[in-house]
N, CA, C and O atoms as a GROMACS GRO file, in nm:
protein
  576
    1MET      N    1  -1.236   1.417  -1.511
    1MET     CA    2  -1.116   1.366  -1.424
    1MET      C    3  -1.108   1.509  -1.329
    1MET      O    4  -1.111   1.513  -1.206
    2LYS      N    5  -1.096   1.627  -1.427
    2LYS     CA    6  -1.090   1.767  -1.337
    2LYS      C    7  -1.144   1.724  -1.190
    2LYS      O    8  -1.070   1.722  -1.093
    3LYS      N    9  -1.297   1.688  -1.185
    3LYS     CA   10  -1.361   1.691  -1.065
    3LYS      C   11  -1.311   1.615  -0.974
    3LYS      O   12  -1.322   1.632  -0.853
    4LEU      N   13  -1.233   1.498  -1.047
    4LEU     CA   14  -1.185   1.394  -0.916
    4LEU      C   15  -1.036   1.464  -0.842
    4LEU      O   16  -1.005   1.466  -0.723
    5TYR      N   17  -0.970   1.513  -0.947
    5TYR     CA   18  -0.829   1.560  -0.868
    5TYR      C   19  -0.798   1.689  -0.859
    5TYR      O   20  -0.714   1.728  -0.778
    6ASP      N   21  -0.863   1.772  -0.941
    6ASP     CA   22  -0.823   1.923  -0.890
    6ASP      C   23  -0.839   1.986  -0.787
    6ASP      O   24  -0.955   1.988  -0.746
    7GLY      N   25  -0.745   2.055  -0.715
    7GLY     CA   26  -0.737   2.087  -0.596
    7GLY      C   27  -0.741   1.989  -0.472
    7GLY      O   28  -0.759   2.024  -0.355
    8LYS      N   29  -0.725   1.883  -0.510
    8LYS     CA   30  -0.714   1.741  -0.421
    8LYS      C   31  -0.559   1.762  -0.344
    8LYS      O   32  -0.461   1.824  -0.387
    9LYS      N   33  -0.572   1.707  -0.249
    9LYS     CA   34  -0.433   1.687  -0.153
    9LYS      C   35  -0.392   1.525  -0.216
    9LYS      O   36  -0.473   1.433  -0.219
   10MET      N   37  -0.234   1.513  -0.269
   10MET     CA   38  -0.232   1.391  -0.325
   10MET      C   39  -0.100   1.327  -0.246
   10MET      O   40  -0.037   1.411  -0.182
   11ILE      N   41  -0.062   1.230  -0.244
   11ILE     CA   42   0.051   1.150  -0.169
   11ILE      C   43   0.074   1.078  -0.310
   11ILE      O   44  -0.009   1.031  -0.389
   12SER      N   45   0.267   1.087  -0.319
   12SER     CA   46   0.301   1.033  -0.421
   12SER      C   47   0.339   0.871  -0.355
   12SER      O   48   0.401   0.854  -0.250
   13ILE      N   49   0.298   0.787  -0.421
   13ILE     CA   50   0.317   0.638  -0.356
   13ILE      C   51   0.443   0.571  -0.424
   13ILE      O   52   0.488   0.470  -0.369
   14ASN      N   53   0.500   0.615  -0.531
   14ASN     CA   54   0.618   0.532  -0.607
   14ASN      C   55   0.747   0.693  -0.621
   14ASN      O   56   0.710   0.808  -0.641
   15GLN      N   57   0.818   0.672  -0.613
   15GLN     CA   58   0.923   0.762  -0.649
   15GLN      C   59   0.944   0.770  -0.804
   15GLN      O   60   0.981   0.675  -0.872
   16SER      N   61   0.911   0.919  -0.860
   16SER     CA   62   0.917   0.936  -0.962
   16SER      C   63   0.963   1.041  -1.022
   16SER      O   64   0.960   1.138  -0.946
   17GLU      N   65   1.009   1.067  -1.136
   17GLU     CA   66   1.033   1.173  -1.235
   17GLU      C   67   0.984   1.276  -1.233
   17GLU      O   68   0.867   1.247  -1.207
   18ALA      N   69   0.991   1.424  -1.247
   18ALA     CA   70   0.904   1.511  -1.298
   18ALA      C   71   0.952   1.625  -1.324
   18ALA      O   72   1.075   1.618  -1.329
   19ILE      N   73   0.901   1.760  -1.348
   19ILE     CA   74   0.989   1.859  -1.413
   19ILE      C   75   0.951   1.960  -1.339
   19ILE      O   76   0.831   1.989  -1.340
   20TYR      N   77   1.058   2.050  -1.246
   20TYR     CA   78   0.991   2.179  -1.195
   20TYR      C   79   0.938   2.263  -1.258
   20TYR      O   80   0.974   2.275  -1.375
   21ALA      N   81   0.852   2.336  -1.216
   21ALA     CA   82   0.764   2.408  -1.313
   21ALA      C   83   0.845   2.521  -1.364
   21ALA      O   84   0.866   2.555  -1.480
   22THR      N   85   0.886   2.572  -1.252
   22THR     CA   86   0.977   2.734  -1.275
   22THR      C   87   1.109   2.715  -1.344
   22THR      O   88   1.136   2.804  -1.425
   23THR      N   89   1.190   2.628  -1.331
   23THR     CA   90   1.308   2.571  -1.394
   23THR      C   91   1.311   2.518  -1.500
   23THR      O   92   1.369   2.561  -1.600
   24GLY      N   93   1.246   2.418  -1.490
   24GLY     CA   94   1.226   2.330  -1.633
   24GLY      C   95   1.328   2.167  -1.598
   24GLY      O   96   1.352   2.069  -1.668
   25GLU      N   97   1.359   2.202  -1.474
   25GLU     CA   98   1.501   2.093  -1.452
   25GLU      C   99   1.403   1.967  -1.414
   25GLU      O  100   1.288   1.986  -1.373
   26LYS      N  101   1.477   1.794  -1.437
   26LYS     CA  102   1.398   1.705  -1.393
   26LYS      C  103   1.435   1.693  -1.267
   26LYS      O  104   1.540   1.752  -1.243
   27ILE      N  105   1.366   1.615  -1.139
   27ILE     CA  106   1.377   1.612  -1.034
   27ILE      C  107   1.333   1.512  -0.968
   27ILE      O  108   1.236   1.469  -1.029
   28ILE      N  109   1.351   1.453  -0.879
   28ILE     CA  110   1.280   1.282  -0.831
   28ILE      C  111   1.178   1.336  -0.734
   28ILE      O  112   1.206   1.427  -0.657
   29VAL      N  113   1.040   1.269  -0.738
   29VAL     CA  114   0.968   1.275  -0.645
   29VAL      C  115   0.951   1.212  -0.543
   29VAL      O  116   0.890   1.107  -0.567
   30PRO      N  117   0.986   1.232  -0.393
   30PRO     CA  118   1.023   1.134  -0.334
   30PRO      C  119   0.875   1.066  -0.270
   30PRO      O  120   0.772   1.129  -0.249
   31ASN      N  121   0.894   0.947  -0.250
   31ASN     CA  122   0.775   0.847  -0.241
   31ASN      C  123   0.704   0.876  -0.083
   31ASN      O  124   0.776   0.864   0.015
   32LEU      N  125   0.576   0.909  -0.068
   32LEU     CA  126   0.492   0.960   0.012
   32LEU      C  127   0.497   1.104   0.049
   32LEU      O  128   0.438   1.153   0.145
   33SER      N  129   0.564   1.162  -0.025
   33SER     CA  130   0.564   1.323  -0.024
   33SER      C  131   0.414   1.352  -0.043
   33SER      O  132   0.335   1.270  -0.089
   34LYS      N  133   0.381   1.469  -0.006
   34LYS     CA  134   0.228   1.529  -0.018
   34LYS      C  135   0.240   1.661  -0.124
   34LYS      O  136   0.330   1.745  -0.126
   35TRP      N  137   0.122   1.652  -0.209
   35TRP     CA  138   0.154   1.769  -0.313
   35TRP      C  139  -0.047   1.791  -0.332
   35TRP      O  140  -0.142   1.714  -0.326
   36ILE      N  141  -0.032   1.915  -0.353
   36ILE     CA  142  -0.178   1.985  -0.429
   36ILE      C  143  -0.201   1.959  -0.565
   36ILE      O  144  -0.113   1.982  -0.648
   37CYS      N  145  -0.306   1.913  -0.595
   37CYS     CA  146  -0.306   1.855  -0.772
   37CYS      C  147  -0.403   2.009  -0.844
   37CYS      O  148  -0.501   2.061  -0.790
   38GLU      N  149  -0.340   2.051  -0.972
   38GLU     CA  150  -0.372   2.155  -1.027
   38GLU      C  151  -0.388   2.095  -1.182
   38GLU      O  152  -0.293   2.073  -1.257
   39ILE      N  153  -0.495   2.079  -1.207
   39ILE     CA  154  -0.511   1.995  -1.370
   39ILE      C  155  -0.555   2.128  -1.475
   39ILE      O  156  -0.634   2.214  -1.436
   40ASN      N  157  -0.504   2.130  -1.590
   40ASN     CA  158  -0.516   2.221  -1.685
   40ASN      C  159  -0.540   2.096  -1.804
   40ASN      O  160  -0.509   1.979  -1.784
   41LEU      N  161  -0.582   2.132  -1.893
   41LEU     CA  162  -0.657   2.059  -1.979
   41LEU      C  163  -0.618   2.096  -2.121
   41LEU      O  164  -0.702   2.178  -2.161
   42LEU      N  165  -0.530   2.072  -2.212
   42LEU     CA  166  -0.465   2.163  -2.339
   42LEU      C  167  -0.554   2.103  -2.460
   42LEU      O  168  -0.524   2.007  -2.530
   43LYS      N  169  -0.658   2.176  -2.467
   43LYS     CA  170  -0.742   2.164  -2.587
   43LYS      C  171  -0.675   2.099  -2.706
   43LYS      O  172  -0.698   1.989  -2.758
   44ASN      N  173  -0.578   2.200  -2.739
   44ASN     CA  174  -0.497   2.214  -2.872
   44ASN      C  175  -0.410   2.089  -2.888
   44ASN      O  176  -0.389   2.033  -2.996
   45ASP      N  177  -0.358   2.047  -2.756
   45ASP     CA  178  -0.267   1.909  -2.787
   45ASP      C  179  -0.338   1.806  -2.758
   45ASP      O  180  -0.297   1.693  -2.786
   46ASN      N  181  -0.445   1.825  -2.703
   46ASN     CA  182  -0.536   1.690  -2.667
   46ASN      C  183  -0.458   1.610  -2.571
   46ASN      O  184  -0.434   1.491  -2.588
   47GLN      N  185  -0.406   1.707  -2.433
   47GLN     CA  186  -0.342   1.653  -2.366
   47GLN      C  187  -0.398   1.709  -2.216
   47GLN      O  188  -0.477   1.803  -2.213
   48THR      N  189  -0.352   1.647  -2.096
   48THR     CA  190  -0.358   1.679  -1.987
   48THR      C  191  -0.224   1.732  -1.873
   48THR      O  192  -0.131   1.656  -1.844
   49LYS      N  193  -0.236   1.863  -1.822
   49LYS     CA  194  -0.130   1.908  -1.813
   49LYS      C  195  -0.153   1.933  -1.635
   49LYS      O  196  -0.212   2.023  -1.576
   50PHE      N  197  -0.078   1.812  -1.583
   50PHE     CA  198  -0.093   1.772  -1.411
   50PHE      C  199   0.018   1.894  -1.353
   50PHE      O  200   0.131   1.892  -1.401
   51ILE      N  201  -0.010   1.984  -1.265
   51ILE     CA  202   0.068   2.066  -1.190
   51ILE      C  203   0.040   1.976  -0.998
   51ILE      O  204  -0.048   1.910  -0.942
   52PHE      N  205   0.166   2.026  -0.969
   52PHE     CA  206   0.144   1.988  -0.822
   52PHE      C  207   0.240   2.075  -0.733
   52PHE      O  208   0.355   2.095  -0.774
   53LYS      N  209   0.202   2.122  -0.626
   53LYS     CA  210   0.264   2.185  -0.553
   53LYS      C  211   0.243   2.173  -0.422
   53LYS      O  212   0.132   2.168  -0.367
   54ASN      N  213   0.355   2.167  -0.366
   54ASN     CA  214   0.376   2.099  -0.224
   54ASN      C  215   0.401   2.198  -0.148
   54ASN      O  216   0.413   2.306  -0.205
   55ASN      N  217   0.419   2.195   0.014
   55ASN     CA  218   0.405   2.275   0.101
   55ASN      C  219   0.489   2.370   0.126
   55ASN      O  220   0.474   2.445   0.222
   56ILE      N  221   0.588   2.378   0.043
   56ILE     CA  222   0.733   2.466   0.053
   56ILE      C  223   0.723   2.545  -0.082
   56ILE      O  224   0.811   2.616  -0.131
   57GLY      N  225   0.602   2.520  -0.132
   57GLY     CA  226   0.564   2.626  -0.261
   57GLY      C  227   0.642   2.549  -0.392
   57GLY      O  228   0.632   2.610  -0.499
   58GLN      N  229   0.711   2.435  -0.393
   58GLN     CA  230   0.783   2.424  -0.504
   58GLN      C  231   0.645   2.330  -0.593
   58GLN      O  232   0.565   2.250  -0.545
   59LYS      N  233   0.658   2.371  -0.714
   59LYS     CA  234   0.601   2.310  -0.806
   59LYS      C  235   0.636   2.208  -0.929
   59LYS      O  236   0.737   2.242  -0.990
   60ILE      N  237   0.584   2.114  -0.967
   60ILE     CA  238   0.626   2.033  -1.050
   60ILE      C  239   0.506   2.019  -1.158
   60ILE      O  240   0.388   2.040  -1.130
   61VAL      N  241   0.559   1.977  -1.299
   61VAL     CA  242   0.449   1.967  -1.427
   61VAL      C  243   0.450   1.802  -1.434
   61VAL      O  244   0.551   1.740  -1.404
   62LEU      N  245   0.366   1.756  -1.463
   62LEU     CA  246   0.368   1.614  -1.551
   62LEU      C  247   0.322   1.626  -1.682
   62LEU      O  248   0.202   1.596  -1.690
   63ASN      N  249   0.373   1.659  -1.787
   63ASN     CA  250   0.274   1.674  -1.895
   63ASN      C  251   0.302   1.524  -1.985
   63ASN      O  252   0.413   1.474  -1.967
   64ASN      N  253   0.204   1.450  -2.080
   64ASN     CA  254   0.187   1.376  -2.113
   64ASN      C  255   0.194   1.262  -2.016
   64ASN      O  256   0.290   1.185  -2.018
   65TRP      N  257   0.116   1.250  -1.949
   65TRP     CA  258   0.040   1.160  -1.852
   65TRP      C  259  -0.054   1.061  -1.901
   65TRP      O  260  -0.172   1.045  -1.869
   66HIS      N  261   0.032   0.984  -2.001
   66HIS     CA  262  -0.041   0.880  -2.069
   66HIS      C  263   0.030   0.767  -2.110
   66HIS      O  264   0.144   0.791  -2.149
   67SER      N  265  -0.008   0.644  -2.113
   67SER     CA  266   0.032   0.505  -2.142
   67SER      C  267   0.082   0.543  -2.278
   67SER      O  268   0.003   0.590  -2.359
   68GLU      N  269   0.222   0.524  -2.312
   68GLU     CA  270   0.301   0.509  -2.413
   68GLU      C  271   0.148   0.438  -2.524
   68GLU      O  272   0.125   0.502  -2.627
   69ASN      N  273   0.073   0.336  -2.499
   69ASN     CA  274   0.000   0.282  -2.550
   69ASN      C  275  -0.109   0.342  -2.628
   69ASN      O  276  -0.174   0.290  -2.719
   70ARG      N  277  -0.120   0.479  -2.572
   70ARG     CA  278  -0.260   0.512  -2.589
   70ARG      C  279  -0.236   0.634  -2.690
   70ARG      O  280  -0.184   0.732  -2.637
   71THR      N  281  -0.261   0.644  -2.809
   71THR     CA  282  -0.264   0.755  -2.915
   71THR      C  283  -0.367   0.843  -2.939
   71THR      O  284  -0.360   0.925  -3.030
   72ASP      N  285  -0.472   0.834  -2.856
   72ASP     CA  286  -0.565   0.941  -2.863
   72ASP      C  287  -0.562   1.048  -2.724
   72ASP      O  288  -0.661   1.115  -2.693
   73GLY      N  289  -0.426   1.053  -2.642
   73GLY     CA  290  -0.403   1.169  -2.566
   73GLY      C  291  -0.486   1.153  -2.458
   73GLY      O  292  -0.486   1.249  -2.380
   74ASN      N  293  -0.561   1.054  -2.429
   74ASN     CA  294  -0.678   1.083  -2.279
   74ASN      C  295  -0.588   0.983  -2.191
   74ASN      O  296  -0.494   0.909  -2.217
   75TYR      N  297  -0.648   1.008  -2.094
   75TYR     CA  298  -0.584   0.985  -1.940
   75TYR      C  299  -0.580   0.866  -1.926
   75TYR      O  300  -0.678   0.804  -1.966
   76ASP      N  301  -0.478   0.798  -1.873
   76ASP     CA  302  -0.486   0.673  -1.846
   76ASP      C  303  -0.454   0.628  -1.692
   76ASP      O  304  -0.348   0.651  -1.635
   77PRO      N  305  -0.576   0.554  -1.632
   77PRO     CA  306  -0.612   0.559  -1.475
   77PRO      C  307  -0.497   0.496  -1.428
   77PRO      O  308  -0.425   0.532  -1.334
   78ASN      N  309  -0.487   0.400  -1.499
   78ASN     CA  310  -0.337   0.284  -1.441
   78ASN      C  311  -0.214   0.343  -1.428
   78ASN      O  312  -0.138   0.310  -1.338
   79LEU      N  313  -0.182   0.444  -1.527
   79LEU     CA  314  -0.038   0.487  -1.485
   79LEU      C  315  -0.052   0.607  -1.406
   79LEU      O  316   0.046   0.662  -1.355
   80TRP      N  317  -0.182   0.654  -1.395
   80TRP     CA  318  -0.206   0.755  -1.263
   80TRP      C  319  -0.162   0.689  -1.136
   80TRP      O  320  -0.084   0.736  -1.052
   81GLU      N  321  -0.217   0.584  -1.132
   81GLU     CA  322  -0.270   0.532  -0.978
   81GLU      C  323  -0.107   0.472  -0.975
   81GLU      O  324  -0.075   0.440  -0.861
   82LEU      N  325  -0.030   0.458  -1.050
   82LEU     CA  326   0.094   0.399  -0.988
   82LEU      C  327   0.190   0.513  -0.943
   82LEU      O  328   0.305   0.476  -0.919
   83TYR      N  329   0.164   0.640  -0.928
   83TYR     CA  330   0.261   0.723  -0.875
   83TYR      C  331   0.165   0.824  -0.775
   83TYR      O  332   0.208   0.859  -0.665
   84PHE      N  333   0.088   0.849  -0.803
   84PHE     CA  334   0.004   0.953  -0.690
   84PHE      C  335  -0.160   0.891  -0.695
   84PHE      O  336  -0.213   0.831  -0.789
   85ILE      N  337  -0.227   0.932  -0.542
   85ILE     CA  338  -0.315   0.872  -0.523
   85ILE      C  339  -0.383   0.984  -0.413
   85ILE      O  340  -0.304   1.041  -0.338
   86THR      N  341  -0.506   1.012  -0.404
   86THR     CA  342  -0.553   1.129  -0.296
   86THR      C  343  -0.486   1.062  -0.139
   86THR      O  344  -0.438   0.957  -0.095
   87GLU      N  345  -0.516   1.179  -0.102
   87GLU     CA  346  -0.454   1.176   0.038
   87GLU      C  347  -0.558   1.082   0.103
   87GLU      O  348  -0.509   0.999   0.181
   88GLU      N  349  -0.712   1.078   0.083
   88GLU     CA  350  -0.799   1.037   0.136
   88GLU      C  351  -0.778   0.866   0.095
   88GLU      O  352  -0.782   0.777   0.180
   89ASP      N  353  -0.761   0.851  -0.013
   89ASP     CA  354  -0.782   0.682  -0.093
   89ASP      C  355  -0.635   0.662  -0.022
   89ASP      O  356  -0.628   0.545   0.016
   90TYR      N  357  -0.529   0.726   0.006
   90TYR     CA  358  -0.411   0.657   0.096
   90TYR      C  359  -0.413   0.635   0.204
   90TYR      O  360  -0.330   0.560   0.256
   91LEU      N  361  -0.517   0.702   0.275
   91LEU     CA  362  -0.561   0.658   0.432
   91LEU      C  363  -0.626   0.553   0.460
   91LEU      O  364  -0.605   0.474   0.552
   92LYS      N  365  -0.737   0.552   0.352
   92LYS     CA  366  -0.808   0.432   0.355
   92LYS      C  367  -0.743   0.300   0.368
   92LYS      O  368  -0.769   0.207   0.445
   93ARG      N  369  -0.636   0.315   0.258
   93ARG     CA  370  -0.547   0.202   0.234
   93ARG      C  371  -0.471   0.180   0.318
   93ARG      O  372  -0.424   0.066   0.321
   94GLU      N  373  -0.437   0.255   0.395
   94GLU     CA  374  -0.343   0.253   0.518
   94GLU      C  375  -0.449   0.196   0.641
   94GLU      O  376  -0.424   0.105   0.720
   95ARG      N  377  -0.573   0.277   0.630
   95ARG     CA  378  -0.643   0.187   0.747
   95ARG      C  379  -0.670   0.032   0.726
   95ARG      O  380  -0.651  -0.049   0.816
   96LEU      N  381  -0.711   0.000   0.612
   96LEU     CA  382  -0.710  -0.124   0.581
   96LEU      C  383  -0.596  -0.219   0.594
   96LEU      O  384  -0.614  -0.332   0.640
   97ASN      N  385  -0.471  -0.175   0.551
   97ASN     CA  386  -0.362  -0.242   0.584
   97ASN      C  387  -0.375  -0.272   0.713
   97ASN      O  388  -0.362  -0.387   0.756
   98LYS      N  389  -0.409  -0.150   0.800
   98LYS     CA  390  -0.362  -0.229   0.983
   98LYS      C  391  -0.475  -0.316   1.011
   98LYS      O  392  -0.467  -0.398   1.102
   99LEU      N  393  -0.594  -0.302   0.929
   99LEU     CA  394  -0.685  -0.399   1.000
   99LEU      C  395  -0.645  -0.564   0.925
   99LEU      O  396  -0.664  -0.672   0.982
  100LYS      N  397  -0.605  -0.552   0.831
  100LYS     CA  398  -0.586  -0.672   0.751
  100LYS      C  399  -0.460  -0.759   0.875
  100LYS      O  400  -0.467  -0.875   0.916
  101VAL      N  401  -0.358  -0.657   0.908
  101VAL     CA  402  -0.233  -0.681   0.989
  101VAL      C  403  -0.290  -0.738   1.159
  101VAL      O  404  -0.253  -0.838   1.220
  102ALA      N  405  -0.392  -0.629   1.200
  102ALA     CA  406  -0.464  -0.693   1.310
  102ALA      C  407  -0.545  -0.836   1.305
  102ALA      O  408  -0.534  -0.925   1.390
  103GLU      N  409  -0.620  -0.839   1.200
  103GLU     CA  410  -0.675  -0.944   1.149
  103GLU      C  411  -0.589  -1.103   1.140
  103GLU      O  412  -0.629  -1.213   1.179
  104ARG      N  413  -0.484  -1.074   1.086
  104ARG     CA  414  -0.367  -1.179   1.063
  104ARG      C  415  -0.348  -1.192   1.198
  104ARG      O  416  -0.380  -1.303   1.240
  105THR      N  417  -0.303  -1.108   1.288
  105THR     CA  418  -0.220  -1.147   1.422
  105THR      C  419  -0.344  -1.202   1.515
  105THR      O  420  -0.316  -1.298   1.586
  106ILE      N  421  -0.462  -1.156   1.521
  106ILE     CA  422  -0.562  -1.269   1.560
  106ILE      C  423  -0.557  -1.396   1.535
  106ILE      O  424  -0.555  -1.485   1.620
  107GLU      N  425  -0.554  -1.412   1.400
  107GLU     CA  426  -0.578  -1.534   1.336
  107GLU      C  427  -0.475  -1.612   1.358
  107GLU      O  428  -0.497  -1.731   1.380
  108LEU      N  429  -0.329  -1.557   1.358
  108LEU     CA  430  -0.200  -1.638   1.435
  108LEU      C  431  -0.223  -1.663   1.568
  108LEU      O  432  -0.190  -1.778   1.600
  109ASN      N  433  -0.272  -1.587   1.666
  109ASN     CA  434  -0.270  -1.624   1.804
  109ASN      C  435  -0.378  -1.703   1.814
  109ASN      O  436  -0.359  -1.775   1.913
  110LYS      N  437  -0.506  -1.734   1.754
  110LYS     CA  438  -0.579  -1.836   1.751
  110LYS      C  439  -0.506  -1.951   1.698
  110LYS      O  440  -0.530  -2.051   1.767
  111GLU      N  441  -0.420  -1.975   1.592
  111GLU     CA  442  -0.377  -2.082   1.577
  111GLU      C  443  -0.254  -2.173   1.666
  111GLU      O  444  -0.235  -2.295   1.672
  112LYS      N  445  -0.170  -2.038   1.738
  112LYS     CA  446  -0.110  -2.077   1.859
  112LYS      C  447  -0.138  -2.152   1.962
  112LYS      O  448  -0.086  -2.251   2.013
  113SER      N  449  -0.281  -2.052   1.998
  113SER     CA  450  -0.351  -2.131   2.136
  113SER      C  451  -0.417  -2.277   2.069
  113SER      O  452  -0.390  -2.381   2.130
  114LEU      N  453  -0.495  -2.285   1.956
  114LEU     CA  454  -0.509  -2.452   1.935
  114LEU      C  455  -0.376  -2.522   1.952
  114LEU      O  456  -0.366  -2.601   2.046
  115LEU      N  457  -0.275  -2.503   1.873
  115LEU     CA  458  -0.178  -2.587   1.879
  115LEU      C  459  -0.108  -2.617   2.030
  115LEU      O  460  -0.068  -2.730   2.058
  116LYS      N  461  -0.098  -2.505   2.123
  116LYS     CA  462  -0.091  -2.544   2.253
  116LYS      C  463  -0.188  -2.613   2.348
  116LYS      O  464  -0.165  -2.638   2.466
  117LEU      N  465  -0.320  -2.646   2.268
  117LEU     CA  466  -0.419  -2.699   2.342
  117LEU      C  467  -0.410  -2.847   2.305
  117LEU      O  468  -0.437  -2.942   2.379
  118LYS      N  469  -0.362  -2.851   2.165
  118LYS     CA  470  -0.351  -3.001   2.115
  118LYS      C  471  -0.253  -3.048   2.148
  118LYS      O  472  -0.260  -3.171   2.148
  119GLU      N  473  -0.090  -2.982   2.200
  119GLU     CA  474  -0.006  -2.987   2.276
  119GLU      C  475  -0.021  -3.081   2.410
  119GLU      O  476   0.036  -3.187   2.438
  120LYS      N  477  -0.109  -3.011   2.476
  120LYS     CA  478  -0.151  -3.016   2.603
  120LYS      C  479  -0.212  -3.116   2.627
  120LYS      O  480  -0.182  -3.179   2.728
  121LYS      N  481  -0.335  -3.168   2.529
  121LYS     CA  482  -0.406  -3.298   2.505
  121LYS      C  483  -0.343  -3.419   2.516
  121LYS      O  484  -0.376  -3.512   2.590
  122HIS      N  485  -0.220  -3.413   2.414
  122HIS     CA  486  -0.166  -3.481   2.374
  122HIS      C  487  -0.066  -3.542   2.474
  122HIS      O  488  -0.037  -3.661   2.462
  123ARG      N  489  -0.014  -3.471   2.568
  123ARG     CA  490   0.062  -3.461   2.703
  123ARG      C  491  -0.020  -3.558   2.770
  123ARG      O  492   0.010  -3.675   2.797
  124GLU      N  493  -0.138  -3.492   2.798
  124GLU     CA  494  -0.261  -3.591   2.906
  124GLU      C  495  -0.240  -3.712   2.863
  124GLU      O  496  -0.202  -3.800   2.940
  125LYS      N  497  -0.263  -3.732   2.731
  125LYS     CA  498  -0.293  -3.888   2.642
  125LYS      C  499  -0.193  -4.002   2.714
  125LYS      O  500  -0.209  -4.111   2.767
  126CYS      N  501  -0.046  -3.888   2.677
  126CYS     CA  502   0.057  -3.993   2.718
  126CYS      C  503   0.100  -4.008   2.826
  126CYS      O  504   0.162  -4.106   2.867
  127ILE      N  505   0.075  -3.923   2.878
  127ILE     CA  506   0.085  -3.956   3.098
  127ILE      C  507  -0.037  -4.049   3.134
  127ILE      O  508  -0.023  -4.134   3.222
  128SER      N  509  -0.160  -4.034   3.066
  128SER     CA  510  -0.272  -4.124   3.105
  128SER      C  511  -0.220  -4.275   3.062
  128SER      O  512  -0.238  -4.372   3.136
  129ILE      N  513  -0.162  -4.281   2.950
  129ILE     CA  514  -0.098  -4.405   2.902
  129ILE      C  515   0.022  -4.461   2.981
  129ILE      O  516   0.019  -4.571   3.037
  130TYR      N  517   0.106  -4.394   2.980
  130TYR     CA  518   0.260  -4.469   3.051
  130TYR      C  519   0.281  -4.390   3.163
  130TYR      O  520   0.393  -4.388   3.214
  131GLY      N  521   0.175  -4.311   3.217
  131GLY     CA  522   0.231  -4.247   3.347
  131GLY      C  523   0.348  -4.135   3.338
  131GLY      O  524   0.439  -4.131   3.254
  132GLU      N  525   0.322  -4.040   3.451
  132GLU     CA  526   0.394  -3.927   3.442
  132GLU      C  527   0.530  -3.914   3.397
  132GLU      O  528   0.561  -3.808   3.342
  133ARG      N  529   0.615  -4.004   3.410
  133ARG     CA  530   0.746  -4.006   3.401
  133ARG      C  531   0.787  -4.081   3.252
  133ARG      O  532   0.874  -4.041   3.174
  134PHE      N  533   0.724  -4.169   3.238
  134PHE     CA  534   0.725  -4.208   3.056
  134PHE      C  535   0.655  -4.134   2.980
  134PHE      O  536   0.694  -4.110   2.866
  135GLY      N  537   0.531  -4.082   3.031
  135GLY     CA  538   0.431  -4.022   2.951
  135GLY      C  539   0.495  -3.878   2.907
  135GLY      O  540   0.455  -3.830   2.801
  136ASN      N  541   0.587  -3.810   2.981
  136ASN     CA  542   0.678  -3.695   2.958
  136ASN      C  543   0.764  -3.738   2.853
  136ASN      O  544   0.749  -3.672   2.751
  137LEU      N  545   0.842  -3.821   2.847
  137LEU     CA  546   0.952  -3.896   2.747
  137LEU      C  547   0.948  -3.938   2.660
  137LEU      O  548   1.040  -3.949   2.580
  138SER      N  549   0.750  -4.002   2.638
  138SER     CA  550   0.686  -4.006   2.502
  138SER      C  551   0.613  -3.872   2.439
  138SER      O  552   0.553  -3.891   2.333
  139VAL      N  553   0.613  -3.749   2.491
  139VAL     CA  554   0.552  -3.648   2.472
  139VAL      C  555   0.689  -3.629   2.344
  139VAL      O  556   0.678  -3.636   2.222
  140ARG      N  557   0.782  -3.611   2.407
  140ARG     CA  558   0.932  -3.596   2.318
  140ARG      C  559   0.954  -3.656   2.229
  140ARG      O  560   1.020  -3.603   2.139
  141GLY      N  561   0.904  -3.800   2.215
  141GLY     CA  562   0.982  -3.902   2.123
  141GLY      C  563   0.805  -3.920   2.025
  141GLY      O  564   0.808  -3.973   1.914
  142GLY      N  565   0.688  -3.878   2.074
  142GLY     CA  566   0.568  -3.897   1.995
  142GLY      C  567   0.499  -4.070   2.094
  142GLY      O  568   0.554  -4.167   2.146
  143CYS      N  569   0.360  -4.027   2.076
  143CYS     CA  570   0.307  -4.163   2.135
  143CYS      C  571   0.159  -4.126   2.070
  143CYS      O  572   0.101  -4.018   2.064
  144ASN      N  573   0.110  -4.284   2.016
  144ASN     CA  574   0.037  -4.241   1.958
  144ASN      C  575  -0.140  -4.242   2.035
  144ASN      O  576  -0.235  -4.193   1.973
   0.00000   0.00000   0.00000
């Protein structure tokens, strides 16, 4: 775990509560704020201490970053990933989201084009059957 996150740029992905390392007071960590992660493994307590520093020199400490269901003191990746991810993973996630939006936009445009083509063919069919005047009226009312 230390190799994965120690020294990495991290992004807070959910607003969370933390403790200032210098004053001990509780603070709210804003969503999408950037931090550098420093990990200390506390062998005597069998716990991991996560220290995060931001670009203005503030440090926060997250102790006992474990699920309440875990009694062995081991790191719980599901809990960790609720609040912080690496900047690299965040950027990948954002690119993937943009790609999904672009793909969905293309899909919707295709659907609109197909609908317009279907409506045009329907209009042409109605006009060929009933003539210009009644064909256009039939399109509004529907023709078979």
